[in-house]
N, C-alpha and C positions, 0 to 999 in steps of 0.2 A: 652415569645416564642421567640426563635431566628428567625433571617431573613429569613433563609434557610426554617426552619419549615413553617414560615408564607406563604412564596412564594409557597410552596409543598400545603398546606391546601388550598391558595386560589384558586391555579389551580383546585383541586379537587372540592371546593365549586362552583366555576364558571360554571364547567361542570354540577353539579348537578342541580343547579338553571336553567340552560338553558335546560335542561331536562323537570323540572317540570312545567315552564312557558307555559301553552296552547298548550300541544303536538298536533301537527297535521301530521307531516311528519316523516318517520322512515328512518334511517339511513341503507342501506342495508349491510354496513359492521360489524357495532356493534348492530344493530337491537333496537336501542334505539328511541325514539320519540322526535323531536325537532319542535319548533316554525318554523323554518327556518334552512336549512342545509346549508346556505351560512355561517352561522358564526360558523357551526359545525367544527372547524379548525383541530382538532386533527385525526380523520379519514381522512378528506378531503385531506389532504397534505400528509398523508401517503398512502393514497388510489391512489393518482394520480402517484407516483412514484413506487408503489411496483411491483414486478416481478410475471407475471402469469407464474408458471412453467408449467401449463399443455398444453400451445400451444407452447413453445419455446424450449423444450427439447425433446430427445429422450433417450431410455432406452440404458443401456450398460451393460456388464458384469462384473462380479466381477475381479477384478485384482489379481496379485500373492500374495500369503499368507503371505509374509514377509512384504509387503506394507499394506495389511489390520492391521498386528500386530503393526505397526509402527504408524498408524494413530490412533489405538485404546490406544495406549500408551500415545500420545500426547494429548489426550483428557482425560484420566483417572487418569494422572500422578500427577496433582495439587489439588486432593481430598484429603481433610483433614483426618489425620491419624486417628482419632476417630470416623469418620464416619459422623462428622458435615460438611456440605458443606455451601457455601455460596450461596445466591440465586438470580437471577435477573429475572426481569419482563417478560414475554412473550408476543409475538407478535401475533395478529390476521392475519390470511391469506387472503390475498385480490387476487382475480382472476382477474385481470386487464391489460393483456400484452399490449394492444394496447395503453392505457394512457402512459405506460414506454415507448416505441417506439418511441411516438410523442415527449415526452419530450426530449428524446436522440437526435432527429432531428432539433427540433426546438422549442423553449420555448416561442415565441411570443415576444421575447425582440430583440431590436436592437442587432446585432453582434458588437463584441468589435472593430474590424477592418472593416471598410467599402469596398465597391466595388473598392472604388478609392485606397484605401490603398493597396489592392491585387493586382491591376493592376501595381501600383508601384513598390510592391516588386517583382513582377514576371518578372517585367522589370529589375530590378537590378540583379536579379539571371542571366538573361540571357545576359546580359552586362558581367558578370564573365567569361562566354563563347566566347562572342562575340570579347572580349578584350583580348583574349587568356591567361587570368589569371589562368586557368586550362586547362588540354587538352580535346578533344572531342574524342578521341580515342575510338572506339567500340571493342577493344580486351580486355576488362576487365573480369574477372573471379570471379564470385560472389563465387564460391565454395571456391578458393583460399582465397578470403578474409574472408570468415568464419573460413576456416581452421586455417589461421594464424594470424588474427586481433581478432577474436572471442572466438574460442575454448580455454580452459585451457589446460596448460602443464600438462601432467601426474605426471612429478615429483614435481612439484609445489603443485599439488592437495594432493598429500599423504603427503608431508611436512606440509602443513597448517593444513591439518586435525588433523595430529598428535600431532601439538603444540596447535592448538586451543582446542581440547578436553582436553588436560592436564591442560590447562589455566582456561576452565570452571570449572572443579574440584576443582580448586585451589579457585575460586572466591565463589562457594557455601561452601566450608568449612570455607572460611572467613568470609563470612557473618554470617553463624551459630555461630560461636565462638564471633563474635562482637554484636549479636542480641540475644534475646530472643526465636526466632522464627525457623522452620524448612525452608528451601528453595528447590525448584525445578529449574529446567532450561528448555528453550523450544529454541532450535537452530533454527532461522529464517533467512529470507533474502535470496538473490539471490543464495548464494552458495549451500544452503541446499534445494531450489527447482529446480536446475539444469538450471538457466538461469544467474549465473555469467559469466562476459564476461572478455576476455583480460589476467587477472591474478587474482589469489585468494588472493588479497591484501585488501580486505574490508570484514568483517564479522560481523555478527549480533547475539546478543543472549539475550533472556529475562531472567529475574531471579525472579521467583514467590516466595512471600512469604505466607507460608501457614498458614493465620490468620483464625479466626473461627468467625462465628456469625456476618458476615457481609451481608447487602444486598443492592443492587443497586436502585436508584430512578433517572429516568430521567424528572420528574415533575419540571417544571420551569428552568431547565438546558438548553444552548444553543444547538442546534443542534451537534451530535456527541460528546458531553459531558454529563457527569451524576455525581450525589452525591453518596457517599460511607457511610451508616449507620451503626453504630455499635449496634446492636440489643441487647446484653448482657453486661453489664459493664466487661470491661477486664482491669486490673491493667497496663500491659505492654503497653496499649494503650492509657492511659490517656494523656500523654505529647502531644499525635499527634490529639486530638480532640478539636472540638469546639461545646459544646453541646453533641448531639450524633453523630455527624459527623466527618468523618476522613479526615483531611486535608491534601491534596495533595502536597502542599508545605512542610510542616514540615516532612511529609514522606520523601520526595525528599531530604531536606537537610541532614537528618539524615542517610540514607542510603548512600548518596555521602560522606558525613564525615567518615562513615566506610570504604568505597571503597578507599579513599585518603591515607589510612594505607598501601595500596598494591603498591604505587608507589615508588618502588624502581628497579634499572636497572634489567632486560632490559623491564620494563614496565614504560613509560612517559604518562602523561596527555594531551591530544590533546586539544590544547588552541582554537581551530576554534569552538568548539561548542557554540551556541547561548545561551544566558540566558533563563532559563524557559524550555529548552530543557529536556525531559524525560531521555536522554541518558547520561551516563557518558562515554565519550570517551577517550580511550587509544589508543597509539601507543606501539606496541610489537615488539621489534628489534630482530628477528630469529637468528641474527649471522651469516648468509648465504648471499651470494652474488648474487645480480640480476644486471648482467652486472656489471658496474663500482660502483655501489651503494648498500648499504644494503637490504636485503629484509626485509622491514617492513609492518607489517599486522597493519591496521587501525581497531578497534573494538568497538562497540557501545554496551554497558553493560546497560541494561534497567531494572530497579527494576518494577514489576509488581504485580497486584492482579488478581487472577483467579476465574470466577464465571461459574457456568453450566447455562445451560437454554440458553436465547436469550434475548436481551433489548428490549422492546417494541417500540423503535423507528427505529430498523433495519427492512429490507426486510424479509418476510416470504417464505422460500423456502422448506416449508413443502410437497407441492405436487409435487416438483420435481421428475422425474424418472431418470433424468442424474446421473450417478455413482458419478460424482465430485460435484454435489451440492445437491442431494436429503437429504444426511443425515448430511449437514454442520451443523445446529444447535445443534446438539449433540456435536460438539467440544467443546461448550460454548464460551466464549469471556473474553477479559482480560480489564483491565483498567490501564493505565499509568499516570503517575504524570507530564503530560505536561501541561504547563502554558497556560491558556487561553487567547488569545489576542484580543477577541471582545470588542470591545471598550465600549460598556454599559453592559457588563456582571457584575453580582453582586456575591458576595461570591465568588471570583474568585480563592481564596485559598483552598476553598473545593472542586473545580471543577476536575474531572477526565476525560481523554480523553478515549472514547472507542477505544479498538483494537481487530481487526480480524487476528492476525497474523496467528493463526493456520490454518484459514478457508483460508487465502490467500496463505499461504504455499501448502495447497491441491490442491486448483484449478491451481495453476500453475504448481505444480509438475508434475501433472497428466493430463496436458492440451492435451496431444499427447496420451491419452489412447484410444486404439482401441475399437470400439463400438462392433465389431462382434468376436473377438478373445480372448478365455478364459486365454492366456497366454500375455494379453495386458500389456504393462508397460515395459517388457523387452527390447524391442526396439522401437525407435520412428518411428510409421507409418505415422505420419504426419508432417507438417513443422510449426505447431504452434509455438512451443517454438523456433525455428530457427528465424522465423521472428520477434519474439519478441527480441530476443538476438541482431540480427543485428541493429535492431532501437536504442536497449540500447549502442550499440557500436558507433554508428553514434551521438547519444546525447551525449556521452562522449568525442568525439572527438570535436564535436561544442562548448561544454563547456570548451575546452582547458586545459584538465589536462596536467599538466607539466610531472607527472610519466609517463601518456601515451604515452607523446610525446618523452620522453627517451626510453620507450619500443619500439617505432616505428623503433628507429634507431638501436636497438639490434635485431631485427628480420631479417629473411631471405628477399631477394627482393620480393619475391612471395607474393602475397597479399598486399604489401605495397602501391600499386598504388592509389587503391580508398582512404586509409586513407590520403594518401600525399595530393590527388587532393582536399580533406574534409578541411583539416588543410589551406592549401593555401587560399581557399573560405572563411573559417572561418576568417583569419587574414585580408583579404581584406575587409570583409563587417565589421567588428569591426573597421577598420580603416577608413572607410566612413560613419558613423554617426550612427551606430548600436551597441554600445559597451555597454553591460550589467555588471554593477558593482557588482550584486550577483544575482545568479540564483534562481528562484523561483520554476521554473518547474523542477520536478525531475523525476527519474525511476518510482517513485509512481503513477505519472500522465499517464506516458506511459503506464505502467502495466494496469492501470484502463482501458485506452483505448481497450488495446487488451484483457482483461477480457471481454467485452462487445462485441468485435468482435468474441471471442472465442463462447461464451455462449449467446449471444442474436442476433447480428445482422447478422453473417455468420456461419450458423448451417450446420452441415454435415462434416463427414470426407471426403467425394469427392471433397469438396471444399478447403481442405488443405493438398491433396496429394504432396508428396515431388517433385514431377515433376510440381507442380505449385509454386513453390518457388518465383520466381521472380517475377510472376503475384500478388501473394498475399502480397507480399512485396511492390509492387507500390500502391497496391488497399489501404493498410495500411498507406503509406505514405498520400495518397489523405484523408484519414479519420483524420489523425493527422493533415494536413493542416486546415480542417475545425473545428478539436477542438481549433486550436490556434486563428483563426478568431472569434470565439463565434457561427459560424453557426452549429456547433455540441455540445451542453450544455453536461456536462460531470459530472453528480453527484458521489459520491462515492458509490461504487459498491453495498456496504453492507447497506449503511444508504441513504436513499431517501431525496432528497431536502437539500443536503450537497454538494456545489458546490467546487468541488476541484480545480477550475481554477480561484476561486476570487481573489487570491492574485497575480497571474501572470499580472505584469504590460504590458503595451502596448508595451513598445521598445523591451523587451524580447521576446513577441509574434512576432513582426515583425522578429527579428534576427532569431529566430527558422523557422518562414516560409521560409525565404531565404534560410536558409540551407537545409529546407525539398524540396524546389524545386531544389536545386542542387543535392541532393542525388537522387532525383526522376530520373533526367538525366543521372546521372552517372551509375546508375543501371540497 
């Protein structure tokens, strides 16, 4: 028996043995009897962090028909053409709102940054103003900042969409010619959920291989990962399997080798991708001009597998009444061939990373969905996405992207003031001991924070009215600062007990904390 099979059977046997031994107590989550619930880890860990939909959400009406059709397409388009579907394990619903909120505000552990650290960082941020590194004028206009620094230009949107859609079709045709499988696509990322900022120069697309007779198992896998088992022998998968399990490493290497054949101008490989990334990164030169330079779109092509249902390690939203969340599990989930970098992980070549890209697209795209208007979605009646986009732009500036710096110079002077002040603060901070070699804090962590704000911590459209933009922005920055210090623990929105801040080092937390303090005063 293979290592993976042994591990899965051992985990199953352990649960069964634990139940048989002198059963005295009943777990109210799974209704099984145990000698001690303290050792009943599987339900307890998941139960401590699951979302209670009954007390945290309110009902909203159906949005426009075209949005509904699009969401339905996303959830159905990866079904196998012969009616055979892959399967995922299902999750039990746990009604425990208070525990999730408790975990989100304090987890009983010492924060990564101490109170002394916070005092020093706040003093450093204050010195930036006191020493006149940046201006303290009170004439800034957040509307102009959003209009000139955050919103996309309409002509760029049209150009990027046309070229990207054409490229996606070429990739699908290329993969179908190179492999024996049919392929579908899921356009994901900020461009397609309405939160892209500045310029449509980055895009993401998942390419889904329509394989048959597969099932997912999370038993024995690290949190956030799973195994993919081939339930029926398939000749075209033989070279990618170890025993009955599909190798993510072999799959990734094979698909990437197929995509290499597409690398002819105007497409070149993005050499900045980290080893083990599930994405085949390319740079697509559109041949158009963006100021003095060419307009180049950076694109992540991500091979994936689709499964209906919901993984058993994910939170259960089946009791939700909120439109954006109540049917989220019906979209299914994906797995991608991301290398597991957990030190003690075994069988890492067989591990696949769980992905909820379709669900993330939904809860972001429709974050401004009006609760009481049947025509909701046609206009943005709240400022949720505006707050997220402004924070994304601030993060982008703080990370000192060179393309963004060039773009600042090409824009009109209106709206540039805040961006220019942030750049000067960032440069000064890096020059005085807070230089980050490689950023681990990405827009994903920021989006997760805001999803929790939208759907857990700050409910109700009245809290997010457009006239509350500045106030909500500043309050969100306060939450961001607590997230950076560790006072506000942050799990993956869909996977409890999956700390998304674990890899962000103290020096980066300190740097971003200073920048958050500066932004808080500027806005």
